[in-house]
C-alpha positions as CSV (number, residue, x, y, z in Angstrom):
1,X,0.0,0.0,0.0
2,X,1.3,3.4,-0.9
3,X,2.0,5.8,2.0
4,X,2.4,9.6,2.1
5,X,6.1,10.4,2.7
6,X,5.9,14.2,2.3
7,X,3.3,16.8,1.8
8,X,0.7,17.7,0.8
9,X,1.7,21.2,-0.2
10,X,-0.9,23.5,-1.7
11,X,1.1,25.3,-4.2
12,X,-1.1,27.1,-6.7
13,X,-4.8,28.3,-6.3
14,X,-6.9,30.5,-8.5
15,X,-10.6,30.9,-8.9
16,X,-11.2,27.5,-10.5
17,X,-8.2,25.3,-10.1
18,X,-5.3,24.4,-7.8
19,X,-2.2,22.2,-7.6
20,X,-1.3,20.0,-4.6
21,X,2.2,18.4,-4.4
22,X,2.9,15.1,-2.6
23,X,5.6,12.4,-2.3
24,X,4.4,8.8,-2.0
25,X,6.3,5.8,-0.9
26,X,5.8,3.9,-4.2
27,X,4.2,4.4,-7.6
28,X,0.5,5.1,-7.4
29,X,-2.4,7.2,-8.4
30,X,-2.5,10.4,-6.3
31,X,-5.9,12.0,-5.9
32,X,-7.4,15.1,-4.2
33,X,-11.0,15.0,-3.2
34,X,-12.7,18.2,-2.0
35,X,-15.8,18.5,0.2
36,X,-17.6,20.6,-2.5
37,X,-17.0,17.9,-5.2
38,X,-13.9,19.4,-6.9
39,X,-11.2,16.8,-7.4
40,X,-8.1,15.9,-9.3
41,X,-6.0,12.8,-9.9
42,X,-2.6,11.9,-11.6
43,X,0.0,9.2,-11.6
44,X,3.3,9.7,-9.7
45,X,6.6,10.1,-11.5
46,X,9.9,8.7,-10.3
47,X,13.2,10.5,-9.6
48,X,16.1,8.7,-7.9
49,X,13.9,6.1,-6.4
50,X,11.4,8.6,-5.0
51,X,7.8,9.0,-6.2
52,X,6.1,12.4,-6.6
53,X,2.9,13.9,-8.0
54,X,1.7,17.4,-8.6
55,X,-2.1,16.9,-8.5
56,X,-4.2,19.3,-10.6
57,X,-7.5,20.1,-8.9
58,X,-10.3,21.4,-11.0
59,X,-14.0,22.3,-10.6
60,X,-13.3,24.7,-7.7
61,X,-15.7,27.6,-7.2
62,X,-14.4,31.2,-6.9
63,X,-14.7,32.9,-3.5
64,X,-15.0,29.7,-1.5
65,X,-13.1,27.6,0.9
66,X,-13.3,23.8,0.7
67,X,-11.7,21.1,2.8
68,X,-9.8,18.5,0.9
69,X,-8.4,15.0,1.4
70,X,-5.5,13.1,-0.3
71,X,-5.9,9.5,-1.5
72,X,-3.1,7.2,-2.8
73,X,-4.5,4.3,-4.8
74,X,-7.8,4.9,-3.3
75,X,-6.7,4.9,0.4
76,X,-7.0,8.2,2.3
77,X,-3.6,9.3,3.6
78,X,-4.4,13.0,4.5
79,X,-5.4,14.3,6.9
80,X,-3.3,12.1,9.2
81,X,-5.1,9.9,11.7
82,X,-5.8,11.8,15.0
83,X,-4.5,15.1,13.5
84,X,-4.6,17.9,16.0
85,X,-5.0,20.5,13.2
86,X,-8.1,21.7,11.4
87,X,-8.8,20.3,7.9
88,X,-6.6,21.5,5.1
89,X,-8.6,23.8,2.8
90,X,-8.3,25.3,-0.6
91,X,-9.4,28.9,-0.6
92,X,-10.2,30.4,-4.0
93,X,-10.2,34.1,-4.7
94,X,-13.3,36.0,-5.8
95,X,-13.0,36.7,-9.5
96,X,-14.6,39.5,-11.6
97,X,-14.9,42.4,-9.1
98,X,-11.3,43.5,-9.3
99,X,-10.4,42.8,-12.9
100,X,-9.8,45.4,-15.6
101,X,-8.5,49.0,-15.5
102,X,-12.0,50.4,-14.8
103,X,-12.0,48.8,-11.4
104,X,-8.9,50.5,-10.0
105,X,-10.6,53.4,-8.3
106,X,-13.6,55.7,-8.4
107,X,-13.7,58.9,-10.4
108,X,-11.8,60.8,-7.7
109,X,-9.0,58.2,-7.6
110,X,-10.2,56.7,-4.2
111,X,-10.1,53.0,-3.5
112,X,-13.3,51.1,-4.2
113,X,-14.8,49.7,-1.0
114,X,-15.5,46.3,-2.7
115,X,-11.9,45.9,-3.9
116,X,-10.5,42.5,-3.1
117,X,-7.8,42.5,-0.4
118,X,-4.7,40.4,-1.1
119,X,-2.5,39.3,1.8
120,X,1.1,38.3,1.0
121,X,3.3,36.9,3.8
122,X,7.0,36.6,3.1
123,X,10.4,35.8,4.5
124,X,13.5,33.8,3.9
125,X,16.2,31.7,5.5
126,X,14.6,28.8,7.4
127,X,17.0,26.4,9.0
128,X,15.1,23.2,9.9
129,X,13.8,23.1,13.4
130,X,15.0,20.4,15.8
131,X,12.6,17.8,17.2
132,X,9.9,19.1,19.5
133,X,11.6,17.8,22.6
134,X,15.0,19.3,21.7
135,X,16.4,22.7,22.6
136,X,16.2,25.1,19.6
137,X,19.5,26.9,19.4
138,X,18.2,29.6,17.1
139,X,14.9,30.5,18.8
140,X,11.3,30.0,17.9
141,X,10.3,29.4,14.3
142,X,8.2,32.1,12.7
143,X,6.4,29.6,10.4
144,X,5.6,27.3,13.4
145,X,4.1,30.4,15.1
146,X,2.1,31.4,12.0
147,X,0.7,27.8,11.7
148,X,-0.3,27.8,15.4
149,X,-2.2,31.1,15.0
150,X,-4.0,29.9,11.9
151,X,-4.8,26.5,13.5
152,X,-6.3,28.2,16.5
153,X,-8.6,30.4,14.4
154,X,-9.2,28.7,11.1
155,X,-11.7,31.3,9.9
156,X,-9.6,34.3,10.9
157,X,-7.2,36.4,8.8
158,X,-4.7,34.4,6.8
159,X,-2.3,35.0,4.0
160,X,-3.5,34.4,0.4
161,X,0.0,33.3,-0.4
162,X,3.3,32.6,1.5
163,X,6.3,33.8,-0.5
164,X,9.6,32.0,0.5
165,X,12.5,34.0,-0.8
166,X,15.4,31.5,-0.6
167,X,17.3,29.2,1.7
168,X,14.4,26.9,2.2
169,X,17.0,24.2,2.9
170,X,20.6,24.5,3.9
171,X,22.8,22.0,2.0
172,X,26.0,23.3,3.6
173,X,24.7,23.8,7.2
174,X,22.9,20.6,8.3
175,X,21.4,19.7,11.6
176,X,23.0,17.3,14.0
177,X,20.4,14.7,13.0
178,X,21.3,15.0,9.4
179,X,25.0,15.0,10.2
180,X,24.5,11.6,11.9
181,X,22.7,10.2,8.9
182,X,25.5,11.3,6.6
183,X,28.1,9.8,8.9
184,X,26.2,6.5,9.0
185,X,25.8,6.4,5.2
186,X,29.2,7.5,3.9
187,X,31.3,8.8,6.8
188,X,32.5,12.4,7.2
189,X,36.2,12.0,6.3
190,X,35.9,12.7,2.6
191,X,34.6,15.9,1.1
192,X,32.0,17.4,1.3
193,X,32.0,15.9,4.8
194,X,29.0,17.0,6.9
195,X,27.3,18.6,3.9
196,X,24.8,17.3,1.4
197,X,26.5,15.3,-1.4
198,X,23.7,14.0,-3.7
199,X,20.0,13.8,-4.4
200,X,19.2,11.3,-1.7
201,X,20.7,13.5,1.0
202,X,18.8,16.5,-0.4
203,X,15.6,14.6,0.2
204,X,16.6,14.4,3.9
205,X,16.7,18.2,4.1
206,X,13.2,18.5,2.7
207,X,11.9,15.8,5.1
208,X,13.4,17.5,8.0
209,X,12.0,20.9,7.0
210,X,8.6,20.0,5.7
211,X,7.7,17.2,8.1
212,X,7.7,19.6,11.0
213,X,4.1,19.1,12.0
214,X,3.1,22.8,12.1
215,X,4.9,23.6,8.9
216,X,3.5,20.6,7.2
217,X,-0.1,21.6,8.0
218,X,0.6,25.3,7.1
219,X,2.0,24.4,3.7
220,X,-1.0,22.1,3.1
221,X,-3.5,25.0,3.5
222,X,-1.7,28.2,2.4
223,X,-0.5,28.5,-1.2
224,X,3.2,29.1,-1.6
225,X,5.7,30.6,-4.0
226,X,9.4,29.8,-3.7
227,X,12.7,30.8,-5.2
228,X,16.2,29.5,-4.3
229,X,19.1,31.4,-2.8
230,X,22.7,30.3,-2.2
231,X,22.3,27.9,0.7
232,X,19.8,25.8,-1.3
233,X,23.1,24.8,-3.1
234,X,26.1,26.3,-1.2
235,X,27.0,29.6,0.5
236,X,27.7,32.4,-2.0
237,X,26.7,30.3,-5.0
238,X,27.9,31.9,-8.2
239,X,29.7,34.8,-6.5
240,X,32.2,35.2,-9.3
241,X,33.8,33.5,-12.3
242,X,36.9,32.7,-10.2
243,X,34.7,31.2,-7.5
244,X,32.9,29.0,-10.1
245,X,36.2,27.9,-11.6
246,X,37.5,26.8,-8.2
247,X,34.3,24.9,-7.4
248,X,34.3,23.1,-10.8
249,X,37.8,21.9,-10.0
250,X,36.4,20.4,-6.8
251,X,35.6,16.6,-7.2
252,X,32.3,16.7,-5.3
253,X,30.9,19.9,-6.7
254,X,29.3,18.5,-9.9
255,X,27.2,16.0,-8.1
256,X,26.2,18.6,-5.5
257,X,25.1,21.1,-8.0
258,X,23.2,18.7,-10.2
259,X,21.4,17.2,-7.2
260,X,20.6,20.7,-5.9
261,X,19.0,21.7,-9.2
262,X,17.2,18.4,-9.6
263,X,15.8,18.5,-6.1
264,X,14.8,22.1,-6.4
265,X,12.9,21.5,-9.6
266,X,11.0,18.6,-8.0
267,X,10.3,20.1,-4.6
268,X,10.0,23.8,-5.2
269,X,10.0,24.9,-8.9
270,X,7.2,22.6,-10.2
271,X,4.7,24.0,-7.8
272,X,5.5,27.6,-8.8
273,X,4.0,27.0,-12.2
274,X,0.3,27.4,-13.1
275,X,-1.6,24.5,-14.6
276,X,-1.4,26.2,-18.0
277,X,2.4,26.6,-17.7
278,X,2.7,22.9,-16.6
279,X,0.7,21.8,-19.6
280,X,3.1,23.6,-21.9
281,X,6.3,22.5,-20.2
282,X,8.2,19.9,-22.3
283,X,10.4,18.8,-19.4
284,X,7.4,18.1,-17.2
285,X,5.8,16.1,-20.0
286,X,9.1,14.1,-20.5
287,X,9.4,13.5,-16.7
288,X,5.9,12.1,-16.5
289,X,6.2,10.0,-19.7
290,X,9.1,7.9,-18.6
291,X,9.1,5.2,-15.9
292,X,12.2,6.6,-14.2
293,X,12.9,10.3,-14.9
294,X,16.2,10.4,-13.1
295,X,18.3,10.6,-16.3
296,X,15.9,13.0,-18.0
297,X,16.1,15.4,-15.0
298,X,19.8,15.0,-14.7
299,X,20.3,15.9,-18.3
300,X,18.2,19.0,-17.7
301,X,20.4,20.0,-14.7
302,X,23.5,19.5,-16.8
303,X,22.2,21.8,-19.5
304,X,21.2,24.4,-16.8
305,X,24.8,24.3,-15.4
306,X,26.5,24.5,-18.8
307,X,24.2,27.1,-20.2
308,X,22.2,29.0,-17.5
309,X,20.5,31.1,-20.1
310,X,18.8,28.0,-21.5
311,X,16.7,27.7,-18.3
312,X,14.2,30.1,-16.7
313,X,13.6,29.7,-12.9
314,X,11.9,33.1,-12.7
315,X,8.1,33.2,-12.9
316,X,5.1,35.5,-12.6
317,X,2.0,35.1,-10.5
318,X,-1.0,37.5,-10.5
319,X,-3.4,37.8,-7.5
320,X,-6.2,39.9,-8.6
321,X,-4.7,43.4,-9.2
322,X,-1.4,42.4,-7.5
323,X,1.4,41.2,-9.8
324,X,4.3,39.2,-8.3
325,X,7.5,38.7,-10.3
326,X,9.8,36.1,-8.7
327,X,13.3,36.7,-10.0
328,X,16.2,34.2,-10.1
329,X,19.2,36.2,-8.8
330,X,21.5,33.2,-8.5
331,X,21.6,30.8,-11.4
332,X,20.9,33.5,-14.1
333,X,24.1,35.5,-13.4
334,X,26.7,36.4,-16.0
335,X,30.0,36.1,-14.1
336,X,32.7,37.3,-16.6
337,X,34.3,40.3,-15.0
338,X,34.1,42.3,-18.2
339,X,30.3,41.9,-18.3
340,X,29.1,40.9,-14.9
341,X,25.3,40.9,-14.6
342,X,22.8,39.6,-12.0
343,X,20.6,38.6,-14.9
344,X,21.6,37.3,-18.3
345,X,20.2,39.3,-21.3
346,X,17.2,36.9,-21.8
347,X,16.3,37.1,-18.1
348,X,16.6,40.8,-18.1
349,X,14.3,41.1,-21.1
350,X,11.8,38.7,-19.5
351,X,11.7,40.9,-16.3
352,X,11.2,44.0,-18.3
353,X,8.5,42.6,-20.4
354,X,6.6,41.2,-17.4
355,X,6.8,44.4,-15.5
356,X,5.7,46.7,-18.3
357,X,3.1,44.5,-19.9
358,X,-0.4,45.6,-19.0
359,X,0.5,48.1,-16.4
360,X,-3.1,49.2,-16.2
361,X,-4.1,45.7,-15.1
362,X,-2.3,45.9,-11.7
363,X,-2.2,48.3,-8.8
364,X,0.9,46.9,-7.0
365,X,4.0,45.3,-8.5
366,X,5.9,43.0,-6.2
367,X,9.4,42.0,-7.3
368,X,10.7,39.0,-5.3
369,X,14.5,38.7,-5.3
370,X,16.3,36.8,-2.7
371,X,19.0,39.5,-2.5
372,X,18.0,43.0,-1.5
373,X,18.2,45.7,-4.2
374,X,18.7,48.5,-1.7
375,X,21.1,47.9,1.2
376,X,22.6,50.0,4.0
377,X,24.6,52.7,2.2
378,X,27.9,51.5,3.5
379,X,27.3,47.9,2.3
380,X,26.1,49.2,-1.1
381,X,29.2,51.4,-1.6
382,X,31.5,48.6,-0.4
383,X,30.0,46.2,-2.9
384,X,30.2,48.7,-5.8
385,X,33.8,49.5,-4.8
386,X,34.7,45.8,-4.6
387,X,33.2,45.2,-8.0
388,X,35.4,48.0,-9.4
389,X,38.5,46.5,-7.8
390,X,37.7,43.0,-9.2
391,X,37.4,44.3,-12.7
392,X,40.8,45.9,-12.5
393,X,39.9,49.5,-11.9
394,X,42.9,49.9,-9.5
395,X,45.2,47.3,-11.0
396,X,46.0,43.6,-10.7
397,X,47.1,43.7,-7.1
398,X,43.9,45.4,-6.0
399,X,41.9,42.9,-8.2
400,X,43.3,40.0,-6.3
401,X,42.6,41.6,-3.0
402,X,39.0,42.4,-4.2
403,X,38.3,38.8,-5.2
404,X,39.5,37.5,-1.8
405,X,37.4,40.1,0.0
406,X,34.4,39.4,-2.1
407,X,34.3,35.8,-1.0
408,X,35.1,36.5,2.7
409,X,32.6,39.3,3.1
410,X,29.8,38.0,0.9
411,X,29.9,41.0,-1.4
412,X,27.5,39.7,-4.0
413,X,24.2,41.5,-3.8
414,X,22.7,43.7,-6.6
415,X,25.2,46.5,-5.7
416,X,28.0,44.1,-6.6
417,X,26.6,44.0,-10.2
418,X,26.5,47.7,-10.9
419,X,25.1,47.5,-14.4
420,X,22.3,45.3,-13.2
421,X,21.6,47.5,-10.2
422,X,21.3,50.5,-12.5
423,X,19.1,48.6,-15.0
424,X,16.7,47.4,-12.3
425,X,16.6,50.9,-10.9
426,X,15.7,52.3,-14.4
427,X,13.1,49.7,-14.9
428,X,11.4,50.4,-11.5
429,X,11.4,54.1,-12.3
430,X,9.8,53.5,-15.7
431,X,7.2,51.2,-14.2
432,X,6.3,53.8,-11.5
433,X,6.0,56.7,-13.9
434,X,3.0,57.8,-16.0
435,X,-0.7,57.9,-15.8
436,X,-1.0,54.2,-15.7
437,X,1.6,53.7,-13.0
438,X,0.8,51.4,-10.1
439,X,0.3,52.7,-6.6
440,X,3.5,50.9,-5.4
441,X,6.5,49.0,-6.6
442,X,7.7,46.8,-3.7
443,X,10.9,44.8,-3.8
444,X,10.7,41.8,-1.5
445,X,14.0,40.3,-0.3
446,X,15.7,38.3,2.5
447,X,19.2,36.9,2.9
448,X,20.7,39.4,5.3
449,X,19.3,38.0,8.6
450,X,17.5,41.2,9.6
451,X,14.5,43.2,8.5
452,X,14.1,46.8,7.3
453,X,12.2,49.1,5.0
454,X,13.9,51.5,2.7
455,X,12.3,54.1,0.4
456,X,13.8,55.0,-2.9
457,X,14.1,58.6,-4.0
458,X,15.0,59.9,-7.5
459,X,16.4,63.3,-8.3
460,X,14.2,65.5,-10.4
461,X,10.8,64.1,-11.4
462,X,10.2,61.2,-9.1
463,X,8.0,58.2,-10.1
464,X,4.3,58.5,-9.1
465,X,4.4,55.1,-7.5
466,X,5.7,54.5,-4.0
467,X,8.9,52.5,-4.3
468,X,10.1,50.5,-1.3
469,X,12.7,47.8,-0.5
470,X,11.1,45.4,2.0
471,X,13.6,43.0,3.5
472,X,12.7,40.2,5.9
473,X,14.9,37.4,7.2
474,X,15.4,35.0,8.9
475,X,12.3,32.9,9.3
476,X,14.3,30.6,11.6
477,X,18.0,31.0,11.9
478,X,20.8,32.5,14.0
479,X,21.5,36.2,14.1
480,X,25.1,36.7,15.3
481,X,26.1,39.8,17.3
482,X,28.3,40.8,14.4
483,X,25.3,41.1,12.1
484,X,23.3,43.1,14.7
485,X,26.2,45.5,15.2
486,X,27.3,45.7,11.6
487,X,23.9,46.5,10.1
488,X,23.0,49.0,12.8
489,X,26.2,50.8,12.0
490,X,25.7,50.3,8.2
491,X,22.7,52.6,8.3
492,X,24.4,55.4,10.2
493,X,25.6,58.8,8.9
494,X,29.2,57.8,9.8
495,X,28.9,54.6,7.8
496,X,27.5,56.5,4.8
497,X,30.5,58.9,4.9
498,X,32.8,55.9,5.0
499,X,31.0,54.3,2.1
500,X,31.6,57.4,0.0
501,X,35.4,57.1,0.6
502,X,35.2,53.5,-0.7
503,X,33.3,54.7,-3.8
504,X,35.8,57.4,-4.5
505,X,38.7,55.0,-4.2
506,X,37.0,52.6,-6.7
507,X,36.2,55.5,-9.0
508,X,32.5,54.5,-8.8
509,X,29.8,56.7,-10.2
510,X,27.0,57.7,-7.8
511,X,24.0,55.4,-8.1
512,X,21.0,56.7,-10.1
513,X,18.7,56.6,-7.1
514,X,19.0,57.6,-3.4
515,X,17.2,55.9,-0.5
516,X,16.5,56.2,3.2
517,X,15.7,53.7,5.8
518,X,12.1,54.2,7.0
519,X,11.9,51.2,9.3
520,X,14.2,48.9,11.2
521,X,16.6,47.3,11.5
522,X,14.7,44.6,13.3
523,X,16.4,41.4,14.4
524,X,14.6,38.1,15.2
525,X,12.8,35.2,13.5
526,X,10.2,37.1,11.6
527,X,7.7,37.4,8.8
528,X,6.4,40.4,6.9
529,X,2.8,40.6,5.7
530,X,1.5,42.9,3.0
531,X,-2.2,43.7,2.9
532,X,-3.1,45.2,-0.5
533,X,-6.5,46.5,-1.3
534,X,-7.2,48.7,-4.3
535,X,-4.4,51.2,-4.4
536,X,-3.6,51.0,-0.7
537,X,-0.9,48.9,0.9
538,X,-0.2,48.1,4.6
539,X,2.8,46.3,6.1
540,X,3.0,44.3,9.3
541,X,6.2,42.8,10.7
542,X,5.8,40.0,13.3
543,X,8.4,38.2,15.3
544,X,8.2,34.7,16.8
545,X,8.1,34.6,20.6
546,X,9.0,31.7,22.9
547,X,5.4,31.0,23.8
548,X,4.6,30.0,20.2
549,X,3.0,33.3,19.2
550,X,3.7,36.0,16.7
551,X,4.1,39.5,18.1
552,X,3.5,42.6,16.0
553,X,6.7,44.8,16.0
554,X,5.7,47.2,13.3
555,X,2.6,48.1,11.3
556,X,2.5,50.9,8.8
557,X,0.6,52.3,5.8
558,X,2.9,52.2,2.8
559,X,0.7,54.3,0.5
560,X,-0.6,57.2,2.6
C-alpha cells in the first residue's frame, strides 16, 4: 500500500483550479477530493527512487473555501489519523470584481470599498527546526508560530500566499540529526563531509524541514511561491567567475550542483507554475512520460549548469490586481568580470516585459528577489567599490585583494553587479512613472538576517508610485552579534561617509537613485505581511516569541 512520505503542499490556487504536491512511498495514483466535489488525480513520477505527484485540482468555485483530502491508490492518507490540526482547505479568490482598468478606483481616484484584499506573507532563511523535545539553538520558528495562529482560528485572517525567498533548505549547514545520517551512510572523512552530497541527501533536508508538524499543515492549506538562494546549493553560490572555476575543480561539486538543481525542480519549482504553464512545459511532460525520470532530469540539470540562459527559474503570478515577479538572482548570473550581470540578457528582457506589460491591469507590482536591491549605504558602496577593484579599476594587485574580500565578506548583492543595479533601478522608475503607473512597486527580499524598510528617491521628477525595499529574514536561523552591530552601523551617517570614501577609491559613479531607511533594522525570527486593497498597501512585521505566538513589531501604511 502506498504511503504519504511528504506533503501535501498546496502550491497554486486561482478561482477555478489548484495544484497539490505530494511524495508517495511507491508508484501510485494520487488524488485530491474536495468537500464541494472538486477533485483531481494523476500518476506519480519517479526520480532517484522517489515518487512524486503534482495533482491538478479542477472544478473549484471562486470565492469559496473547501476542505480536501488526499488519497493514494484509493486509500486516504491525509489528513493524518488523529490530527490535531483543522482540515486542510483550498481557498479560491473572488473573480470578476477586481479585474480590468476600470476597477482601479472611483472617479476621484479613491479605492473602491469592494476591492479584493490580497495578503502576502514573506520571509527567507529557514534552517530546519529540531525535534519538538529538543532545545532550539536559534529560537522559535516564525512559520511554526504562524501555523499555530491559523490553526487556533481557522476562519480568521490568513495569507493568500506565502512567499519564501530562498534558503528553504541548507545544503551546507545541516542539523545534528542529518549529520549523523550522513556519517552512517558514507562517513565524514571525505569531502563534502557533513554537507549534502547527492539527491538522496537533499531529500533528507526536505523531510526535516517539511515534516515539522506545524509547517506541514501550514503548507497544506496556504498556497506558496518559492525561489532559491545560495544555501539551497552552497554559501555564496555563483559569487564570481573565479569562484565558479575553483568549485568546478572540486571533485564533489558537480554531483552537489546537479542534485541541488534536480531536487529544487522537484520540490520547489514545479509548484511555482500554473496549470497552463505545466501543460506547456516539455520537461514536465518528459518526466511524466518515462518510468524513471532520473536521467531526464539529470540531463536538464547538466544543461542548466552548462548554459544557465537555457533555463528560466523566474516566474510570474497574479493575485487579482497584484502582480508578483519572482526573479532568479542566483543561477541566471553572468560572471565574466568584463560583463558581470545579476541577470543574463534573456532574463533581463523577461523581467522588463513582465513588469511593463499591461501596467493598467495591476495596482501593485511585487518584485521578489532573494537578495536586496537597496542595502545599507555602507554595504552598497563597499560592494560597488569591490566590483570596481575586481574588474581591475585599481590594477591587478587590488583585483586579487578584491576577489578574496568578495568571498570572505559575501559582497555579491545587486550592488556588486553595478550595471544590473542600474538597470533594475531604471526599470522600476519606468514602471512607476506615468498615468497608468501602479500605486506601489515593492521589492521583497531576504538573505541578510534582519528586516528593514527603505524608500527609494530619485532626483528630479520622481515616479508617481511609492517604491520601497522590504527585506525580511530570517524565518528561523541564527542572528550573530556581528550582524546586529554591523547592520545597525551600516545605516548610520558615519557609515555613509565611510562608504563614500570607498566609492571614490573605486572611481565609482553615484547610483542613479538615493534611498533612506524608514523602518528597522529589526532582528529576530520574523515574517512580513502585506495587505493590499485597491491602491492602498499596509505592512505588518511580526516576530516569533518563545510562547509560540507572533508579536507585531511594526505596522504601517505604505501608500498614505
